[in-house]
TORVO-523730 format. One line per field, with one value per residue (C-alpha): x, y, z; residue in three letters. Coordinates in nm, 3 decimals, padded with zeros to 5 digits. Each point is the difference from the previous one (the first is absolute). Layout:
px	c(X; ...)
py	c(Y; ...)
pz	c(Z; ...)
type	c(ala; ...)
// end
This chain:
px	c(02.171; -00.274; -00.234; 00.268; 00.059; -00.373; -00.019; 00.299; -00.166; -00.324; 00.192; 00.194; -00.318; -00.171; 00.301; -00.003; -00.373; 00.048; 00.294; -00.204; -00.296; 00.227; 00.157; -00.344; -00.106; 00.320; -00.042; -00.360; 00.106; 00.281; -00.237; -00.246; 00.282; 00.118; -00.352; -00.039; 00.339; -00.107; -00.326; 00.184; 00.242; -00.283; -00.175; 00.318; 00.059; -00.350; 00.034; 00.341; -00.092; -00.369; -00.049; -00.002; 00.278; -00.094; 00.296; 00.252; 00.126; 00.286; 00.218; -00.077; -00.299; 00.009; -00.143; -00.286; -00.312; -00.318; -00.040; -00.337; 00.054; 00.134; 00.305; 00.189; -00.256; -00.029; 00.261; -00.031; 00.255; 00.020; 00.296; 00.091; 00.098; 00.357; 00.021; -00.130; 00.259; 00.284; -00.082; -00.138; -00.364; -00.313; -00.113; -00.256; -00.365; -00.141; -00.113; 00.189; 00.326; 00.087; 00.135; 00.179; 00.327; -00.152; 00.153; -00.160; -00.195; -00.103; -00.277; -00.043; -00.153; 00.234; -00.037; 00.200; 00.237; -00.096; -00.322; -00.092; -00.314; -00.041; 00.132; -00.057; 00.110; 00.082; 00.351; 00.034; 00.336; 00.086; 00.277; 00.060; 00.223; 00.289; 00.017; -00.330; 00.041; -00.141; 00.081; 00.169; 00.165; 00.339; 00.178; 00.057; -00.194; -00.214; -00.014; -00.345; -00.224; -00.046; 00.369; -00.052; -00.345; -00.016; 00.176; 00.269; 00.269; 00.066; -00.109; -00.306; -00.252; 00.144; -00.288; -00.260; 00.193; 00.081; 00.375; 00.033; -00.014; 00.328; 00.190; 00.279; -00.137; 00.211; -00.151; -00.355; 00.036; 00.159; -00.278; -00.278; 00.164; 00.040; -00.362; -00.123; 00.156; -00.272; -00.274; 00.025; -00.348; -00.120; -00.369; -00.262; -00.231; -00.252; 00.184; -00.213; 00.065; -00.012; 00.014; -00.343; -00.151; -00.024; 00.132; 00.151; 00.334; 00.149; 00.349; 00.207; 00.335; 00.345; 00.136; 00.315; 00.171; 00.313; 00.088; 00.152; -00.085; 00.110; 00.144; -00.268; -00.255; -00.105; -00.181; -00.253; -00.218; -00.302; -00.228; -00.378; -00.262; -00.375; 00.017; -00.348; 00.041; -00.007; -00.348; -00.129; -00.125; 00.312; 00.113; 00.298; 00.247; 00.376; 00.310; 00.135; 00.376; 00.156; 00.230; 00.337; -00.139; 00.083; -00.353; -00.017; -00.323; 00.053; -00.206; -00.221; -00.363; -00.055; 00.219; 00.083; -00.067; 00.246; 00.283; -00.075; 00.058; -00.318; -00.008; -00.340; -00.075; -00.104; -00.365; 00.065; 00.233; -00.253; -00.274; 00.210; 00.089; -00.366; -00.088; 00.279; -00.086; -00.353; 00.147; 00.262; -00.221; -00.224; 00.287; 00.222; -00.292; -00.068; 00.365; 00.026; -00.307; 00.151; 00.327; -00.185; -00.195; 00.322; 00.162; -00.303; 00.002; 00.374; -00.049; -00.275; 00.222; 00.277; -00.226; 00.032; -00.298; -00.133; -00.023)
py	c(06.287; -00.189; 00.038; -00.133; -00.300; -00.079; 00.025; -00.238; -00.252; 00.015; -00.050; -00.295; -00.165; 00.050; -00.146; -00.301; -00.055; 00.019; -00.245; -00.250; 00.034; -00.048; -00.309; -00.147; 00.066; -00.159; -00.302; -00.047; 00.033; -00.249; -00.252; 00.046; -00.048; -00.312; -00.141; 00.077; -00.160; -00.312; -00.007; 00.048; -00.279; -00.237; 00.087; -00.052; -00.330; -00.119; 00.095; -00.162; -00.329; -00.056; -00.017; 00.225; 00.063; -00.226; 00.109; -00.245; 00.214; 00.201; 00.064; -00.329; 00.028; -00.375; -00.040; 00.245; -00.204; -00.014; -00.374; -00.132; -00.336; -00.090; -00.171; 00.005; -00.252; -00.203; -00.266; -00.367; -00.278; -00.375; -00.224; -00.347; -00.097; -00.066; 00.349; 00.153; -00.187; 00.102; 00.371; 00.045; 00.054; -00.085; -00.359; -00.013; -00.041; -00.347; -00.045; 00.303; -00.162; -00.016; -00.325; -00.179; 00.183; 00.347; 00.108; 00.344; 00.259; 00.361; 00.178; 00.376; 00.287; 00.265; 00.323; -00.016; 00.282; 00.247; 00.013; -00.349; -00.175; -00.154; 00.225; -00.268; -00.361; -00.299; -00.134; -00.367; -00.100; -00.371; -00.163; -00.348; -00.298; 00.066; -00.369; 00.026; -00.027; 00.347; 00.147; 00.340; 00.187; 00.022; -00.092; 00.246; 00.323; 00.131; 00.361; 00.147; 00.033; 00.365; 00.065; -00.099; 00.138; 00.318; 00.332; -00.046; 00.062; 00.325; -00.173; -00.149; 00.207; -00.101; -00.234; 00.270; 00.264; -00.235; 00.042; -00.378; -00.036; 00.194; -00.227; -00.225; -00.340; -00.176; 00.211; -00.049; -00.379; -00.012; 00.206; -00.199; -00.329; 00.129; 00.108; -00.332; -00.188; 00.138; -00.116; -00.352; -00.101; -00.115; -00.064; 00.050; -00.296; -00.232; -00.305; -00.233; 00.196; -00.198; 00.189; 00.032; -00.242; 00.151; 00.272; 00.334; 00.177; 00.346; 00.087; 00.195; 00.173; -00.058; 00.317; -00.114; -00.316; -00.136; -00.366; -00.012; 00.303; -00.187; -00.352; -00.237; 00.272; 00.122; 00.334; 00.089; 00.311; 00.012; 00.286; -00.043; 00.251; -00.070; -00.361; -00.122; -00.331; 00.188; 00.124; -00.353; -00.245; -00.221; -00.095; -00.218; 00.227; -00.014; 00.135; -00.203; 00.033; -00.166; -00.295; -00.006; -00.104; 00.135; 00.125; 00.377; 00.122; 00.368; -00.023; -00.298; 00.015; -00.368; -00.149; -00.356; -00.018; -00.289; 00.241; 00.219; -00.019; 00.090; 00.184; 00.032; 00.334; -00.032; 00.086; 00.324; 00.123; -00.069; 00.169; 00.316; 00.002; -00.022; 00.278; 00.228; -00.063; 00.124; 00.314; 00.066; -00.036; 00.310; 00.213; -00.079; 00.071; 00.337; 00.106; -00.102; 00.212; 00.300; -00.033; -00.035; 00.319; 00.181; -00.105; 00.115; 00.339; 00.038; -00.085; 00.260; 00.268; -00.081; 00.022; 00.332; 00.231; 00.080; 00.378)
pz	c(01.672; 00.182; -00.302; -00.238; 00.227; 00.005; -00.381; -00.030; 00.230; -00.196; -00.328; 00.146; 00.124; -00.336; -00.177; 00.232; -00.062; -00.379; 00.023; 00.199; -00.239; -00.302; 00.159; 00.064; -00.360; -00.133; 00.228; -00.116; -00.361; 00.058; 00.156; -00.286; -00.248; 00.178; 00.003; -00.370; -00.073; 00.190; -00.194; -00.329; 00.088; 00.088; -00.326; -00.200; 00.179; -00.077; -00.366; -00.024; 00.161; -00.057; 00.376; 00.302; 00.248; 00.289; 00.212; -00.147; -00.288; 00.148; -00.303; -00.172; -00.232; -00.062; 00.350; -00.056; -00.036; 00.201; 00.044; -00.105; 00.172; 00.347; -00.148; 00.332; 00.125; -00.321; 00.072; 00.093; 00.053; 00.036; 00.085; 00.118; 00.354; -00.120; -00.154; 00.324; 00.207; -00.233; 00.001; 00.350; -00.099; 00.193; -00.067; -00.283; 00.090; -00.069; -00.360; -00.137; -00.114; -00.372; -00.141; -00.286; 00.065; 00.031; 00.330; 00.029; -00.195; 00.036; -00.186; 00.015; -00.192; -00.139; -00.192; -00.321; -00.082; -00.268; -00.196; -00.107; -00.116; 00.345; 00.277; 00.265; -00.032; 00.218; 00.051; 00.089; 00.147; 00.018; 00.204; -00.140; 00.060; -00.239; -00.091; -00.188; -00.380; -00.078; -00.339; 00.026; -00.284; 00.171; 00.320; 00.282; 00.049; -00.280; 00.107; -00.051; -00.302; 00.094; -00.061; -00.363; -00.070; 00.207; -00.049; 00.262; -00.260; -00.183; -00.322; 00.169; -00.197; -00.334; -00.083; 00.058; -00.191; -00.291; 00.052; 00.040; -00.377; -00.027; 00.240; -00.132; -00.101; 00.263; 00.280; -00.129; -00.016; 00.344; 00.165; -00.166; 00.108; 00.355; 00.016; -00.140; 00.292; 00.222; -00.235; 00.138; 00.094; 00.336; 00.058; 00.265; -00.053; 00.157; 00.127; -00.216; -00.320; -00.324; -00.331; -00.163; 00.255; 00.347; 00.223; -00.099; -00.004; -00.044; -00.115; 00.256; -00.040; 00.144; 00.154; 00.177; 00.118; 00.164; -00.044; 00.349; 00.204; 00.312; 00.020; -00.119; -00.083; -00.344; -00.006; -00.271; -00.009; -00.229; -00.104; -00.001; -00.105; 00.014; -00.113; -00.109; 00.182; 00.331; -00.084; -00.059; 00.265; -00.004; 00.349; -00.094; -00.181; -00.030; -00.175; -00.291; -00.070; -00.303; 00.052; -00.174; -00.338; -00.345; -00.073; -00.052; 00.155; -00.075; -00.317; 00.084; 00.110; 00.080; 00.273; 00.095; 00.376; 00.035; -00.085; 00.301; 00.373; 00.186; 00.331; 00.164; 00.165; 00.366; 00.054; 00.190; -00.275; -00.276; 00.203; 00.034; -00.370; -00.097; 00.244; -00.124; -00.365; 00.071; 00.160; -00.269; -00.305; 00.042; 00.134; -00.299; -00.234; 00.167; -00.018; -00.366; -00.074; 00.180; -00.190; -00.331; 00.072; 00.095; -00.328; -00.197; 00.176; -00.062; -00.369; -00.034; 00.154; -00.249; -00.302; -00.188; 00.005; -00.348; -00.064)
type	c(met; lys; ile; met; arg; gln; arg; trp; leu; arg; gly; trp; arg; leu; ser; leu; ile; trp; thr; leu; met; leu; ser; ala; val; cys; leu; ala; ala; gly; asn; ala; gly; ala; glu; gln; ala; thr; thr; asp; lys; ala; thr; ala; thr; glu; gln; ala; thr; gly; gly; lys; asp; asp; gly; thr; cys; arg; asn; asp; tyr; ser; gln; cys; phe; lys; glu; arg; leu; pro; ile; gln; glu; met; arg; ala; thr; ala; tyr; thr; ala; ala; phe; ala; lys; arg; phe; gly; leu; glu; pro; pro; ala; pro; gly; thr; glu; pro; gly; asn; gly; leu; glu; ala; leu; glu; ile; lys; val; glu; arg; arg; glu; gly; arg; thr; asp; asp; pro; tyr; cys; met; lys; leu; ser; leu; tyr; leu; asp; ser; arg; leu; pro; ile; lys; leu; ser; glu; asn; gly; pro; ser; gly; ser; gln; arg; ile; val; leu; asn; ser; tyr; his; phe; phe; gly; asn; ser; phe; lys; glu; arg; arg; phe; glu; lys; trp; pro; glu; glu; asp; lys; his; his; met; val; ala; leu; glu; ser; lys; tyr; asn; met; lys; ala; phe; leu; ala; ser; met; asp; tyr; glu; pro; his; lys; lys; gly; ala; leu; asp; ser; ile; thr; tyr; asp; glu; tyr; his; thr; glu; leu; leu; pro; gly; leu; thr; tyr; ile; arg; leu; thr; leu; phe; val; glu; pro; ile; leu; gly; lys; pro; tyr; thr; asp; val; gly; val; phe; leu; gln; arg; thr; thr; asp; thr; asp; tyr; arg; gln; arg; ile; thr; ile; tyr; pro; gly; glu; phe; leu; lys; phe; arg; leu; pro; asp; his; ile; leu; thr; lys; met; lys; glu; trp; arg; ala; met; met; lys; pro; val; asn; ala; ala; ile; arg; lys; glu; trp; arg; glu; gln; arg; glu; gln; ala; thr; lys; lys; gln; gln; pro; val; asn; pro)
// end
């Protein structure tokens, strides 16, 4: 009886040891599997987005991108003393106030959504006296150019996939007319610009506007890329916005400066824009090269192998 009891105890102990060993093996395998799954997810994220998971992805791949520029720090503002008093801001530093009815402006660098020719761009927001005779395509809010041009809608890829040609004529005309509203031209130019005589200018794009965002304030947001004028030694540069004239500048190259309101950029704003342009240009070029190489590799993989 005593011998049987000892054998049972030895068997129970052996069974316990095997159970603990098996649990340890399973736990190790589970950890290894979890690590591999994390690695696989990171790899899939990188392939899907063209960037690495920098901790902001969660379940939204649109946020997965290893920023190449410190865009959180690439923001500068200027405003008048009256604007500061109205909205409870710190008084502006001497010599930094905009003028001619431009109450405030903000310039910042943003990363554009999706794969575009220029992943990084500058957005220039203007807050203007709403009594100024600025030509806008319609009253009220314009919405955003991105709503028209980007693939927010379920038919948003129709242009790329050639389905647009099958649309009803009424829908095609309406979409083209809506898109063309944002092709109004504003200009970044030297303040002394005269066509074919002196100065320089670059065309910039309307992105969004509101004729009266708040009482007495018109809001206009413009998109800038790597405008050549910012790489030139001009120190007196401003934004030109068309007056309410009948001239259509969407297809014109030469402008009549008298038909534009001119808003000089404060010195510290222009300095930042020049600095950021120098930072954006090589980064955009490097990303475009990477995307081009990715497309070429993908095309090679899709090509059939000759037997």
